[in-house]
Each structure stands twice: as C-alpha cells, then as structure tokens.
SEFIZA-3560 file (N, C-alpha, C; in Angstrom, 3 decimals):
REM SEFIZA-3560
<numar><xx>0.858</xx><yy>-1.167</yy><zz>0.000</zz><atom>N</atom></numar>
<numar><xx>0.000</xx><yy>0.000</yy><zz>0.000</zz><atom>CA</atom></numar>
<numar><xx>0.904</xx><yy>1.229</yy><zz>0.000</zz><atom>C</atom></numar>
<numar><xx>0.614</xx><yy>2.098</yy><zz>-0.917</zz><atom>N</atom></numar>
<numar><xx>1.386</xx><yy>3.325</yy><zz>-1.006</zz><atom>CA</atom></numar>
<numar><xx>0.549</xx><yy>4.517</yy><zz>-0.606</zz><atom>C</atom></numar>
<numar><xx>1.127</xx><yy>5.683</yy><zz>-0.751</zz><atom>N</atom></numar>
<numar><xx>0.363</xx><yy>6.897</yy><zz>-0.460</zz><atom>CA</atom></numar>
<numar><xx>-0.173</xx><yy>7.475</yy><zz>-1.760</zz><atom>C</atom></numar>
<numar><xx>-1.149</xx><yy>8.342</yy><zz>-1.638</zz><atom>N</atom></numar>
<numar><xx>-1.781</xx><yy>8.936</yy><zz>-2.801</zz><atom>CA</atom></numar>
<numar><xx>-0.885</xx><yy>10.030</yy><zz>-3.372</zz><atom>C</atom></numar>
<numar><xx>-0.627</xx><yy>9.946</yy><zz>-4.679</zz><atom>N</atom></numar>
<numar><xx>0.161</xx><yy>10.978</yy><zz>-5.358</zz><atom>CA</atom></numar>
<numar><xx>-0.559</xx><yy>12.316</yy><zz>-5.274</zz><atom>C</atom></numar>
<numar><xx>0.180</xx><yy>13.392</yy><zz>-5.408</zz><atom>N</atom></numar>
<numar><xx>-0.416</xx><yy>14.726</yy><zz>-5.352</zz><atom>CA</atom></numar>
<numar><xx>-1.117</xx><yy>15.106</yy><zz>-6.650</zz><atom>C</atom></numar>
<numar><xx>-0.577</xx><yy>14.679</yy><zz>-7.773</zz><atom>N</atom></numar>
<numar><xx>-1.137</xx><yy>15.036</yy><zz>-9.076</zz><atom>CA</atom></numar>
<numar><xx>-2.122</xx><yy>13.966</yy><zz>-9.548</zz><atom>C</atom></numar>
<numar><xx>-3.281</xx><yy>14.373</yy><zz>-10.038</zz><atom>N</atom></numar>
<numar><xx>-4.246</xx><yy>13.389</yy><zz>-10.543</zz><atom>CA</atom></numar>
<numar><xx>-3.773</xx><yy>12.749</yy><zz>-11.842</zz><atom>C</atom></numar>
<numar><xx>-4.258</xx><yy>11.544</yy><zz>-12.081</zz><atom>N</atom></numar>
<numar><xx>-3.977</xx><yy>10.848</yy><zz>-13.329</zz><atom>CA</atom></numar>
<numar><xx>-4.926</xx><yy>11.341</yy><zz>-14.417</zz><atom>C</atom></numar>
<numar><xx>-4.488</xx><yy>11.273</yy><zz>-15.637</zz><atom>N</atom></numar>
<numar><xx>-5.325</xx><yy>11.631</yy><zz>-16.773</zz><atom>CA</atom></numar>
<numar><xx>-5.608</xx><yy>10.352</yy><zz>-17.555</zz><atom>C</atom></numar>
<numar><xx>-6.549</xx><yy>9.543</yy><zz>-17.041</zz><atom>N</atom></numar>
<numar><xx>-6.905</xx><yy>8.303</yy><zz>-17.716</zz><atom>CA</atom></numar>
<numar><xx>-8.420</xx><yy>8.219</yy><zz>-17.855</zz><atom>C</atom></numar>
<numar><xx>-8.849</xx><yy>7.474</yy><zz>-18.856</zz><atom>N</atom></numar>
<numar><xx>-10.270</xx><yy>7.269</yy><zz>-19.094</zz><atom>CA</atom></numar>
<numar><xx>-10.712</xx><yy>5.975</yy><zz>-18.435</zz><atom>C</atom></numar>
<numar><xx>-12.014</xx><yy>5.785</yy><zz>-18.384</zz><atom>N</atom></numar>
<numar><xx>-12.542</xx><yy>4.526</yy><zz>-17.850</zz><atom>CA</atom></numar>
<numar><xx>-11.993</xx><yy>3.348</yy><zz>-18.658</zz><atom>C</atom></numar>
<numar><xx>-11.891</xx><yy>3.515</yy><zz>-19.964</zz><atom>N</atom></numar>
<numar><xx>-11.381</xx><yy>2.441</yy><zz>-20.818</zz><atom>CA</atom></numar>
<numar><xx>-9.913</xx><yy>2.132</yy><zz>-20.512</zz><atom>C</atom></numar>
<numar><xx>-9.157</xx><yy>3.123</yy><zz>-20.035</zz><atom>N</atom></numar>
<numar><xx>-7.744</xx><yy>2.922</yy><zz>-19.688</zz><atom>CA</atom></numar>
<numar><xx>-7.546</xx><yy>2.312</yy><zz>-18.304</zz><atom>C</atom></numar>
<numar><xx>-8.576</xx><yy>2.367</yy><zz>-17.467</zz><atom>N</atom></numar>
<numar><xx>-8.425</xx><yy>1.975</yy><zz>-16.063</zz><atom>CA</atom></numar>
<numar><xx>-7.997</xx><yy>0.522</yy><zz>-15.908</zz><atom>C</atom></numar>
<numar><xx>-8.589</xx><yy>-0.388</yy><zz>-16.623</zz><atom>N</atom></numar>
<numar><xx>-8.235</xx><yy>-1.817</yy><zz>-16.478</zz><atom>CA</atom></numar>
<numar><xx>-6.753</xx><yy>-2.048</yy><zz>-16.778</zz><atom>C</atom></numar>
<numar><xx>-6.281</xx><yy>-1.490</yy><zz>-17.875</zz><atom>N</atom></numar>
<numar><xx>-4.875</xx><yy>-1.652</yy><zz>-18.234</zz><atom>CA</atom></numar>
<numar><xx>-3.968</xx><yy>-1.003</yy><zz>-17.186</zz><atom>C</atom></numar>
<numar><xx>-4.359</xx><yy>0.182</yy><zz>-16.720</zz><atom>N</atom></numar>
<numar><xx>-3.577</xx><yy>0.861</yy><zz>-15.682</zz><atom>CA</atom></numar>
<numar><xx>-3.450</xx><yy>-0.031</yy><zz>-14.441</zz><atom>C</atom></numar>
<numar><xx>-4.556</xx><yy>-0.626</yy><zz>-14.020</zz><atom>N</atom></numar>
<numar><xx>-4.514</xx><yy>-1.489</yy><zz>-12.839</zz><atom>CA</atom></numar>
<numar><xx>-3.700</xx><yy>-2.754</yy><zz>-13.086</zz><atom>C</atom></numar>
<numar><xx>-3.790</xx><yy>-3.332</yy><zz>-14.278</zz><atom>N</atom></numar>
<numar><xx>-2.969</xx><yy>-4.513</yy><zz>-14.587</zz><atom>CA</atom></numar>
<numar><xx>-1.485</xx><yy>-4.197</yy><zz>-14.459</zz><atom>C</atom></numar>
<numar><xx>-1.095</xx><yy>-3.029</yy><zz>-14.918</zz><atom>N</atom></numar>
<numar><xx>0.317</xx><yy>-2.640</yy><zz>-14.908</zz><atom>CA</atom></numar>
<numar><xx>0.770</xx><yy>-2.162</yy><zz>-13.533</zz><atom>C</atom></numar>
<numar><xx>-0.068</xx><yy>-1.347</yy><zz>-12.861</zz><atom>N</atom></numar>
<numar><xx>0.356</xx><yy>-0.682</yy><zz>-11.631</zz><atom>CA</atom></numar>
<numar><xx>-0.185</xx><yy>-1.296</yy><zz>-10.346</zz><atom>C</atom></numar>
<numar><xx>-1.169</xx><yy>-2.172</yy><zz>-10.436</zz><atom>N</atom></numar>
<numar><xx>-1.705</xx><yy>-2.955</yy><zz>-9.322</zz><atom>CA</atom></numar>
<numar><xx>-2.569</xx><yy>-2.189</yy><zz>-8.327</zz><atom>C</atom></numar>
<numar><xx>-2.624</xx><yy>-0.853</yy><zz>-8.417</zz><atom>N</atom></numar>
<numar><xx>-3.467</xx><yy>-0.106</yy><zz>-7.481</zz><atom>CA</atom></numar>
<numar><xx>-3.646</xx><yy>1.329</yy><zz>-7.963</zz><atom>C</atom></numar>
<numar><xx>-4.705</xx><yy>1.963</yy><zz>-7.441</zz><atom>N</atom></numar>
<numar><xx>-4.976</xx><yy>3.361</yy><zz>-7.747</zz><atom>CA</atom></numar>
<numar><xx>-5.898</xx><yy>3.900</yy><zz>-6.654</zz><atom>C</atom></numar>
<numar><xx>-5.761</xx><yy>5.180</yy><zz>-6.353</zz><atom>N</atom></numar>
<numar><xx>-6.701</xx><yy>5.855</yy><zz>-5.456</zz><atom>CA</atom></numar>
<numar><xx>-7.793</xx><yy>6.482</yy><zz>-6.307</zz><atom>C</atom></numar>
<numar><xx>-9.028</xx><yy>6.381</yy><zz>-5.838</zz><atom>N</atom></numar>
<numar><xx>-10.175</xx><yy>6.932</yy><zz>-6.552</zz><atom>CA</atom></numar>
<numar><xx>-10.961</xx><yy>7.812</yy><zz>-5.591</zz><atom>C</atom></numar>
<numar><xx>-11.017</xx><yy>9.110</yy><zz>-5.890</zz><atom>N</atom></numar>
<numar><xx>-11.739</xx><yy>10.063</yy><zz>-5.052</zz><atom>CA</atom></numar>
<numar><xx>-13.076</xx><yy>10.368</yy><zz>-5.720</zz><atom>C</atom></numar>
<numar><xx>-14.155</xx><yy>10.135</yy><zz>-4.977</zz><atom>N</atom></numar>
<numar><xx>-15.501</xx><yy>10.432</yy><zz>-5.457</zz><atom>CA</atom></numar>
<numar><xx>-16.172</xx><yy>11.272</yy><zz>-4.380</zz><atom>C</atom></numar>
<numar><xx>-16.410</xx><yy>12.543</yy><zz>-4.683</zz><atom>N</atom></numar>
<numar><xx>-16.961</xx><yy>13.446</yy><zz>-3.668</zz><atom>CA</atom></numar>
<numar><xx>-15.975</xx><yy>13.590</yy><zz>-2.528</zz><atom>C</atom></numar>
<numar><xx>-16.443</xx><yy>13.328</yy><zz>-1.308</zz><atom>N</atom></numar>
<numar><xx>-15.565</xx><yy>13.441</yy><zz>-0.139</zz><atom>CA</atom></numar>
<numar><xx>-15.018</xx><yy>12.091</yy><zz>0.323</zz><atom>C</atom></numar>
<numar><xx>-15.164</xx><yy>11.057</yy><zz>-0.504</zz><atom>N</atom></numar>
<numar><xx>-14.683</xx><yy>9.718</yy><zz>-0.147</zz><atom>CA</atom></numar>
<numar><xx>-13.531</xx><yy>9.300</yy><zz>-1.046</zz><atom>C</atom></numar>
<numar><xx>-12.573</xx><yy>8.605</yy><zz>-0.437</zz><atom>N</atom></numar>
<numar><xx>-11.430</xx><yy>8.104</yy><zz>-1.180</zz><atom>CA</atom></numar>
<numar><xx>-11.382</xx><yy>6.588</yy><zz>-1.046</zz><atom>C</atom></numar>
<numar><xx>-11.264</xx><yy>5.930</yy><zz>-2.189</zz><atom>N</atom></numar>
<numar><xx>-11.182</xx><yy>4.474</yy><zz>-2.242</zz><atom>CA</atom></numar>
<numar><xx>-9.818</xx><yy>4.080</yy><zz>-2.784</zz><atom>C</atom></numar>
<numar><xx>-9.341</xx><yy>2.930</yy><zz>-2.307</zz><atom>N</atom></numar>
<numar><xx>-8.082</xx><yy>2.368</yy><zz>-2.786</zz><atom>CA</atom></numar>
<numar><xx>-8.443</xx><yy>1.095</yy><zz>-3.536</zz><atom>C</atom></numar>
<numar><xx>-8.238</xx><yy>1.085</yy><zz>-4.851</zz><atom>N</atom></numar>
<numar><xx>-8.509</xx><yy>-0.081</yy><zz>-5.678</zz><atom>CA</atom></numar>
<numar><xx>-7.198</xx><yy>-0.826</yy><zz>-5.841</zz><atom>C</atom></numar>
<numar><xx>-7.187</xx><yy>-2.101</yy><zz>-5.467</zz><atom>N</atom></numar>
<numar><xx>-5.914</xx><yy>-2.806</yy><zz>-5.436</zz><atom>CA</atom></numar>
<numar><xx>-6.079</xx><yy>-4.304</yy><zz>-5.651</zz><atom>C</atom></numar>
<numar><xx>-4.987</xx><yy>-4.934</yy><zz>-6.036</zz><atom>N</atom></numar>
<numar><xx>-5.005</xx><yy>-6.384</yy><zz>-6.167</zz><atom>CA</atom></numar>
<numar><xx>-4.507</xx><yy>-7.034</yy><zz>-4.879</zz><atom>C</atom></numar>
<numar><xx>-4.773</xx><yy>-8.309</yy><zz>-4.776</zz><atom>N</atom></numar>
<numar><xx>-4.306</xx><yy>-9.107</yy><zz>-3.648</zz><atom>CA</atom></numar>
<numar><xx>-3.414</xx><yy>-10.187</yy><zz>-4.247</zz><atom>C</atom></numar>
<numar><xx>-2.120</xx><yy>-9.985</yy><zz>-4.148</zz><atom>N</atom></numar>
<numar><xx>-1.145</xx><yy>-10.921</yy><zz>-4.707</zz><atom>CA</atom></numar>
<numar><xx>-1.405</xx><yy>-11.242</yy><zz>-6.172</zz><atom>C</atom></numar>
<numar><xx>-1.872</xx><yy>-10.264</yy><zz>-6.926</zz><atom>N</atom></numar>
<numar><xx>-2.140</xx><yy>-10.387</yy><zz>-8.363</zz><atom>CA</atom></numar>
<numar><xx>-3.186</xx><yy>-11.441</yy><zz>-8.719</zz><atom>C</atom></numar>
<numar><xx>-3.949</xx><yy>-11.919</yy><zz>-7.723</zz><atom>N</atom></numar>
<numar><xx>-4.950</xx><yy>-12.960</yy><zz>-7.993</zz><atom>CA</atom></numar>
<numar><xx>-6.383</xx><yy>-12.482</yy><zz>-7.810</zz><atom>C</atom></numar>
<numar><xx>-6.600</xx><yy>-11.519</yy><zz>-6.962</zz><atom>N</atom></numar>
<numar><xx>-7.943</xx><yy>-11.005</yy><zz>-6.692</zz><atom>CA</atom></numar>
<numar><xx>-7.884</xx><yy>-9.488</yy><zz>-6.611</zz><atom>C</atom></numar>
<numar><xx>-9.043</xx><yy>-8.867</yy><zz>-6.743</zz><atom>N</atom></numar>
<numar><xx>-9.144</xx><yy>-7.414</yy><zz>-6.708</zz><atom>CA</atom></numar>
<numar><xx>-10.162</xx><yy>-6.995</yy><zz>-5.671</zz><atom>C</atom></numar>
<numar><xx>-9.965</xx><yy>-5.804</yy><zz>-5.096</zz><atom>N</atom></numar>
<numar><xx>-10.889</xx><yy>-5.289</yy><zz>-4.087</zz><atom>CA</atom></numar>
<numar><xx>-10.809</xx><yy>-3.772</yy><zz>-4.040</zz><atom>C</atom></numar>
<numar><xx>-11.841</xx><yy>-3.189</yy><zz>-3.438</zz><atom>N</atom></numar>
<numar><xx>-11.849</xx><yy>-1.756</yy><zz>-3.137</zz><atom>CA</atom></numar>
<numar><xx>-11.799</xx><yy>-1.610</yy><zz>-1.631</zz><atom>C</atom></numar>
<numar><xx>-11.072</xx><yy>-0.609</yy><zz>-1.166</zz><atom>N</atom></numar>
<numar><xx>-10.958</xx><yy>-0.354</yy><zz>0.263</zz><atom>CA</atom></numar>
<numar><xx>-11.338</xx><yy>1.096</yy><zz>0.557</zz><atom>C</atom></numar>
<numar><xx>-11.955</xx><yy>1.291</yy><zz>1.708</zz><atom>N</atom></numar>
<numar><xx>-12.355</xx><yy>2.612</yy><zz>2.182</zz><atom>CA</atom></numar>
<numar><xx>-11.192</xx><yy>3.191</yy><zz>2.973</zz><atom>C</atom></numar>
<numar><xx>-10.608</xx><yy>4.296</yy><zz>2.490</zz><atom>N</atom></numar>
<numar><xx>-9.426</xx><yy>4.849</yy><zz>3.150</zz><atom>CA</atom></numar>
<numar><xx>-9.752</xx><yy>5.616</yy><zz>4.431</zz><atom>C</atom></numar>
<numar><xx>-11.039</xx><yy>5.834</yy><zz>4.697</zz><atom>N</atom></numar>
<numar><xx>-11.411</xx><yy>6.551</yy><zz>5.925</zz><atom>CA</atom></numar>
<numar><xx>-11.526</xx><yy>5.618</yy><zz>7.119</zz><atom>C</atom></numar>
<numar><xx>-11.414</xx><yy>4.311</yy><zz>6.877</zz><atom>N</atom></numar>
<numar><xx>-11.530</xx><yy>3.338</yy><zz>7.952</zz><atom>CA</atom></numar>
<numar><xx>-10.285</xx><yy>2.457</yy><zz>7.988</zz><atom>C</atom></numar>
<numar><xx>-9.758</xx><yy>2.271</yy><zz>9.184</zz><atom>N</atom></numar>
<numar><xx>-8.585</xx><yy>1.415</yy><zz>9.360</zz><atom>CA</atom></numar>
<numar><xx>-8.936</xx><yy>0.262</yy><zz>10.285</zz><atom>C</atom></numar>
<numar><xx>-8.344</xx><yy>-0.903</yy><zz>10.018</zz><atom>N</atom></numar>
<numar><xx>-8.550</xx><yy>-2.047</yy><zz>10.908</zz><atom>CA</atom></numar>
<numar><xx>-7.485</xx><yy>-2.059</yy><zz>12.007</zz><atom>C</atom></numar>
<numar><xx>-7.483</xx><yy>-3.117</yy><zz>12.792</zz><atom>N</atom></numar>
<numar><xx>-6.553</xx><yy>-3.205</yy><zz>13.923</zz><atom>CA</atom></numar>
<numar><xx>-5.089</xx><yy>-3.255</yy><zz>13.495</zz><atom>C</atom></numar>
<numar><xx>-4.827</xx><yy>-3.603</yy><zz>12.240</zz><atom>N</atom></numar>
<numar><xx>-3.459</xx><yy>-3.618</yy><zz>11.715</zz><atom>CA</atom></numar>
<numar><xx>-3.096</xx><yy>-2.308</yy><zz>11.029</zz><atom>C</atom></numar>
<numar><xx>-3.984</xx><yy>-1.309</yy><zz>11.146</zz><atom>N</atom></numar>
<numar><xx>-3.786</xx><yy>0.003</yy><zz>10.537</zz><atom>CA</atom></numar>
<numar><xx>-3.804</xx><yy>-0.054</yy><zz>9.006</zz><atom>C</atom></numar>
<numar><xx>-4.584</xx><yy>-1.011</yy><zz>8.464</zz><atom>N</atom></numar>
<numar><xx>-4.783</xx><yy>-1.141</yy><zz>7.031</zz><atom>CA</atom></numar>
<numar><xx>-6.185</xx><yy>-0.656</yy><zz>6.683</zz><atom>C</atom></numar>
<numar><xx>-6.365</xx><yy>-0.219</yy><zz>5.447</zz><atom>N</atom></numar>
<numar><xx>-7.688</xx><yy>0.189</yy><zz>4.998</zz><atom>CA</atom></numar>
<numar><xx>-8.667</xx><yy>-0.980</yy><zz>5.094</zz><atom>C</atom></numar>
<numar><xx>-9.930</xx><yy>-0.657</yy><zz>5.307</zz><atom>N</atom></numar>
<numar><xx>-10.981</xx><yy>-1.662</yy><zz>5.441</zz><atom>CA</atom></numar>
<numar><xx>-11.606</xx><yy>-1.913</yy><zz>4.065</zz><atom>C</atom></numar>
<numar><xx>-11.817</xx><yy>-3.185</yy><zz>3.743</zz><atom>N</atom></numar>
<numar><xx>-12.447</xx><yy>-3.536</yy><zz>2.476</zz><atom>CA</atom></numar>
<numar><xx>-13.880</xx><yy>-3.017</yy><zz>2.431</zz><atom>C</atom></numar>
<numar><xx>-14.284</xx><yy>-2.500</yy><zz>1.273</zz><atom>N</atom></numar>
<numar><xx>-15.671</xx><yy>-2.075</yy><zz>1.081</zz><atom>CA</atom></numar>
<numar><xx>-16.299</xx><yy>-2.780</yy><zz>-0.116</zz><atom>C</atom></numar>
<numar><xx>-15.576</xx><yy>-3.748</yy><zz>-0.674</zz><atom>N</atom></numar>
<numar><xx>-16.122</xx><yy>-4.590</yy><zz>-1.739</zz><atom>CA</atom></numar>
<numar><xx>-15.716</xx><yy>-6.025</yy><zz>-1.453</zz><atom>C</atom></numar>
<numar><xx>-16.372</xx><yy>-6.936</yy><zz>-2.134</zz><atom>N</atom></numar>
<numar><xx>-15.955</xx><yy>-8.328</yy><zz>-2.086</zz><atom>CA</atom></numar>
<numar><xx>-14.649</xx><yy>-8.478</yy><zz>-2.853</zz><atom>C</atom></numar>
<numar><xx>-13.919</xx><yy>-9.548</yy><zz>-2.559</zz><atom>N</atom></numar>
<numar><xx>-12.764</xx><yy>-9.919</yy><zz>-3.372</zz><atom>CA</atom></numar>
<numar><xx>-13.292</xx><yy>-10.577</yy><zz>-4.641</zz><atom>C</atom></numar>
<numar><xx>-12.791</xx><yy>-10.156</yy><zz>-5.782</zz><atom>N</atom></numar>
<numar><xx>-13.231</xx><yy>-10.731</yy><zz>-7.053</zz><atom>CA</atom></numar>
<numar><xx>-12.010</xx><yy>-11.070</yy><zz>-7.899</zz><atom>C</atom></numar>
<numar><xx>-12.129</xx><yy>-12.055</yy><zz>-8.787</zz><atom>N</atom></numar>
<numar><xx>-10.955</xx><yy>-12.500</yy><zz>-9.547</zz><atom>CA</atom></numar>
<numar><xx>-10.537</xx><yy>-11.607</yy><zz>-10.714</zz><atom>C</atom></numar>
<numar><xx>-11.391</xx><yy>-10.674</yy><zz>-11.139</zz><atom>N</atom></numar>
<numar><xx>-11.015</xx><yy>-9.844</yy><zz>-12.288</zz><atom>CA</atom></numar>
<numar><xx>-11.316</xx><yy>-8.359</yy><zz>-12.030</zz><atom>C</atom></numar>
<numar><xx>-10.592</xx><yy>-7.516</yy><zz>-12.736</zz><atom>N</atom></numar>
<numar><xx>-10.850</xx><yy>-6.076</yy><zz>-12.664</zz><atom>CA</atom></numar>
<numar><xx>-12.234</xx><yy>-5.769</yy><zz>-13.224</zz><atom>C</atom></numar>
<numar><xx>-12.624</xx><yy>-6.468</yy><zz>-14.266</zz><atom>N</atom></numar>
<numar><xx>-13.952</xx><yy>-6.253</yy><zz>-14.850</zz><atom>CA</atom></numar>
<numar><xx>-15.048</xx><yy>-6.463</yy><zz>-13.817</zz><atom>C</atom></numar>
<numar><xx>-14.903</xx><yy>-7.484</yy><zz>-12.977</zz><atom>N</atom></numar>
<numar><xx>-15.895</xx><yy>-7.727</yy><zz>-11.926</zz><atom>CA</atom></numar>
<numar><xx>-15.861</xx><yy>-6.623</yy><zz>-10.870</zz><atom>C</atom></numar>
<numar><xx>-14.661</xx><yy>-6.151</yy><zz>-10.523</zz><atom>N</atom></numar>
<numar><xx>-14.549</xx><yy>-5.064</yy><zz>-9.562</zz><atom>CA</atom></numar>
<numar><xx>-15.285</xx><yy>-3.820</yy><zz>-10.058</zz><atom>C</atom></numar>
<numar><xx>-15.219</xx><yy>-3.565</yy><zz>-11.347</zz><atom>N</atom></numar>
<numar><xx>-15.822</xx><yy>-2.364</yy><zz>-11.932</zz><atom>CA</atom></numar>
<numar><xx>-17.345</xx><yy>-2.352</yy><zz>-11.877</zz><atom>C</atom></numar>
<numar><xx>-17.969</xx><yy>-3.493</yy><zz>-11.598</zz><atom>N</atom></numar>
<numar><xx>-19.438</xx><yy>-3.542</yy><zz>-11.592</zz><atom>CA</atom></numar>
<numar><xx>-20.019</xx><yy>-3.866</yy><zz>-10.208</zz><atom>C</atom></numar>
<numar><xx>-19.209</xx><yy>-3.763</yy><zz>-9.162</zz><atom>N</atom></numar>
<numar><xx>-19.709</xx><yy>-3.927</yy><zz>-7.790</zz><atom>CA</atom></numar>
<numar><xx>-20.164</xx><yy>-2.560</yy><zz>-7.291</zz><atom>C</atom></numar>
<numar><xx>-21.388</xx><yy>-2.436</yy><zz>-6.800</zz><atom>N</atom></numar>
<numar><xx>-21.898</xx><yy>-1.123</yy><zz>-6.364</zz><atom>CA</atom></numar>
<numar><xx>-21.476</xx><yy>-0.738</yy><zz>-4.941</zz><atom>C</atom></numar>
<numar><xx>-20.185</xx><yy>-0.447</yy><zz>-4.754</zz><atom>N</atom></numar>
<numar><xx>-19.680</xx><yy>-0.105</yy><zz>-3.420</zz><atom>CA</atom></numar>
<numar><xx>-19.564</xx><yy>1.404</yy><zz>-3.189</zz><atom>C</atom></numar>
<numar><xx>-19.805</xx><yy>2.225</yy><zz>-4.209</zz><atom>N</atom></numar>
<numar><xx>-19.656</xx><yy>3.681</yy><zz>-4.097</zz><atom>CA</atom></numar>
<numar><xx>-21.040</xx><yy>4.287</yy><zz>-3.888</zz><atom>C</atom></numar>
<numar><xx>-21.528</xx><yy>4.245</yy><zz>-2.660</zz><atom>N</atom></numar>
<numar><xx>-22.879</xx><yy>4.727</yy><zz>-2.352</zz><atom>CA</atom></numar>
<numar><xx>-23.903</xx><yy>4.163</yy><zz>-3.330</zz><atom>C</atom></numar>
<numar><xx>-23.813</xx><yy>2.862</yy><zz>-3.578</zz><atom>N</atom></numar>
<numar><xx>-24.753</xx><yy>2.184</yy><zz>-4.460</zz><atom>CA</atom></numar>
<numar><xx>-24.397</xx><yy>2.241</yy><zz>-5.932</zz><atom>C</atom></numar>
<numar><xx>-23.289</xx><yy>2.900</yy><zz>-6.266</zz><atom>N</atom></numar>
<numar><xx>-22.859</xx><yy>2.991</yy><zz>-7.662</zz><atom>CA</atom></numar>
<numar><xx>-21.604</xx><yy>2.152</yy><zz>-7.891</zz><atom>C</atom></numar>
<numar><xx>-21.418</xx><yy>1.753</yy><zz>-9.132</zz><atom>N</atom></numar>
<numar><xx>-20.227</xx><yy>1.007</yy><zz>-9.529</zz><atom>CA</atom></numar>
<numar><xx>-19.122</xx><yy>1.977</yy><zz>-9.951</zz><atom>C</atom></numar>
<numar><xx>-17.928</xx><yy>1.466</yy><zz>-10.145</zz><atom>N</atom></numar>
<numar><xx>-16.831</xx><yy>2.287</yy><zz>-10.665</zz><atom>CA</atom></numar>
<numar><xx>-17.238</xx><yy>2.869</yy><zz>-12.015</zz><atom>C</atom></numar>
<numar><xx>-17.836</xx><yy>2.049</yy><zz>-12.847</zz><atom>N</atom></numar>
<numar><xx>-18.256</xx><yy>2.518</yy><zz>-14.167</zz><atom>CA</atom></numar>
<numar><xx>-19.257</xx><yy>3.670</yy><zz>-14.051</zz><atom>C</atom></numar>
<numar><xx>-20.217</xx><yy>3.545</yy><zz>-13.145</zz><atom>N</atom></numar>
<numar><xx>-21.238</xx><yy>4.579</yy><zz>-12.980</zz><atom>CA</atom></numar>
<numar><xx>-20.685</xx><yy>5.856</yy><zz>-12.349</zz><atom>C</atom></numar>
<numar><xx>-19.708</xx><yy>5.723</yy><zz>-11.469</zz><atom>N</atom></numar>
<numar><xx>-19.171</xx><yy>6.879</yy><zz>-10.742</zz><atom>CA</atom></numar>
<numar><xx>-17.946</xx><yy>7.491</yy><zz>-11.410</zz><atom>C</atom></numar>
<numar><xx>-17.445</xx><yy>6.878</yy><zz>-12.465</zz><atom>N</atom></numar>
<numar><xx>-16.160</xx><yy>7.291</yy><zz>-13.025</zz><atom>CA</atom></numar>
<numar><xx>-16.122</xx><yy>8.756</yy><zz>-13.439</zz><atom>C</atom></numar>
<numar><xx>-17.170</xx><yy>9.249</yy><zz>-14.049</zz><atom>N</atom></numar>
<numar><xx>-17.161</xx><yy>10.647</yy><zz>-14.506</zz><atom>CA</atom></numar>
<numar><xx>-17.115</xx><yy>11.646</yy><zz>-13.353</zz><atom>C</atom></numar>
<numar><xx>-17.498</xx><yy>11.216</yy><zz>-12.148</zz><atom>N</atom></numar>
<numar><xx>-17.443</xx><yy>12.069</yy><zz>-10.958</zz><atom>CA</atom></numar>
<numar><xx>-16.163</xx><yy>11.849</yy><zz>-10.149</zz><atom>C</atom></numar>
<numar><xx>-15.287</xx><yy>10.984</yy><zz>-10.637</zz><atom>N</atom></numar>
<numar><xx>-14.106</xx><yy>10.562</yy><zz>-9.872</zz><atom>CA</atom></numar>
<numar><xx>-12.837</xx><yy>11.242</yy><zz>-10.374</zz><atom>C</atom></numar>
<numar><xx>-11.884</xx><yy>11.337</yy><zz>-9.456</zz><atom>N</atom></numar>
<numar><xx>-10.519</xx><yy>11.737</yy><zz>-9.780</zz><atom>CA</atom></numar>
<numar><xx>-9.621</xx><yy>10.607</yy><zz>-9.320</zz><atom>C</atom></numar>
<numar><xx>-8.726</xx><yy>10.162</yy><zz>-10.182</zz><atom>N</atom></numar>
<numar><xx>-7.829</xx><yy>9.063</yy><zz>-9.847</zz><atom>CA</atom></numar>
<numar><xx>-6.416</xx><yy>9.568</yy><zz>-9.608</zz><atom>C</atom></numar>
<numar><xx>-5.751</xx><yy>8.919</yy><zz>-8.668</zz><atom>N</atom></numar>
<numar><xx>-4.379</xx><yy>9.275</yy><zz>-8.301</zz><atom>CA</atom></numar>
<numar><xx>-3.549</xx><yy>8.005</yy><zz>-8.218</zz><atom>C</atom></numar>
<numar><xx>-2.318</xx><yy>8.085</yy><zz>-8.640</zz><atom>N</atom></numar>
<numar><xx>-1.405</xx><yy>6.958</yy><zz>-8.511</zz><atom>CA</atom></numar>
<numar><xx>-1.146</xx><yy>6.665</yy><zz>-7.039</zz><atom>C</atom></numar>
<numar><xx>-0.805</xx><yy>5.433</yy><zz>-6.774</zz><atom>N</atom></numar>
<numar><xx>-0.340</xx><yy>5.020</yy><zz>-5.461</zz><atom>CA</atom></numar>
<numar><xx>1.180</xx><yy>4.989</yy><zz>-5.533</zz><atom>C</atom></numar>
<numar><xx>1.828</xx><yy>5.815</yy><zz>-4.737</zz><atom>N</atom></numar>
<numar><xx>3.294</xx><yy>5.916</yy><zz>-4.790</zz><atom>CA</atom></numar>
<numar><xx>3.904</xx><yy>5.323</yy><zz>-3.534</zz><atom>C</atom></numar>
<numar><xx>5.121</xx><yy>4.882</yy><zz>-3.658</zz><atom>N</atom></numar>
<numar><xx>5.814</xx><yy>4.258</yy><zz>-2.526</zz><atom>CA</atom></numar>
<numar><xx>5.939</xx><yy>5.241</yy><zz>-1.364</zz><atom>C</atom></numar>
<numar><xx>5.844</xx><yy>4.713</yy><zz>-0.178</zz><atom>N</atom></numar>
<numar><xx>5.971</xx><yy>5.537</yy><zz>1.013</zz><atom>CA</atom></numar>
<numar><xx>4.859</xx><yy>5.245</yy><zz>1.985</zz><atom>C</atom></numar>
<numar><xx>4.712</xx><yy>6.109</yy><zz>2.957</zz><atom>N</atom></numar>
<numar><xx>3.654</xx><yy>5.969</yy><zz>3.945</zz><atom>CA</atom></numar>
<numar><xx>2.292</xx><yy>6.108</yy><zz>3.299</zz><atom>C</atom></numar>
<numar><xx>1.301</xx><yy>5.387</yy><zz>3.851</zz><atom>N</atom></numar>
<numar><xx>-0.034</xx><yy>5.536</yy><zz>3.303</zz><atom>CA</atom></numar>
<numar><xx>-0.582</xx><yy>6.910</yy><zz>3.616</zz><atom>C</atom></numar>
<numar><xx>-1.603</xx><yy>7.281</yy><zz>2.911</zz><atom>N</atom></numar>
<numar><xx>-2.214</xx><yy>8.623</yy><zz>2.949</zz><atom>CA</atom></numar>
<numar><xx>-2.474</xx><yy>9.127</yy><zz>4.343</zz><atom>C</atom></numar>
//
C-alpha cells in the first residue's frame, strides 16, 4: 500500500483496467470519499475505504474480493454505484511508494 500521489492521473474509464494490470493499485476520489482499488497478490481485486482502518492500521475492504478487474468495476460499493457509474465524478491518483495517505 502506497500513499496517494499529489497530481491526478489523466486516464479514461477504458484505460483503467490496463492501468490497474500494470500498476496494481490506484486511489479513486468520489466526492468526499477516497477508495483504494488494489489487487491481492495479483490474484484477486478489491476496493478499500481509506477513511476506515482495521486493527493492523490497514484500509478496510468495502467490496468483495473478485478475480477480475472487470468484476470489480461492476460492484456497487460507491454509495450504491459502480466504478463505471461513478467514473465521470471521480478523480484518480497513482499510489506511490511511502507511507499511506
């Protein structure tokens, strides 16, 4: 888990899957909420709520674990909306090495 970059990414919804395959994670800000989209050992994908931490000081999952990015994109974890539905209202940021956000 890295920290959120300061500069937003300039990618489209169509670019998101490839970006995640290559980079393994991204921060997604929708309104006043920030989500961390990430893989789990390159085998499963999940979304995490960055406003909540567990006992290990890690972000709390807000989606099910799914085997593909395509499946992650259609889970309604963003106040009842999917990544696809919320994308136009979102700003994405790279996850960079260092302390988490």
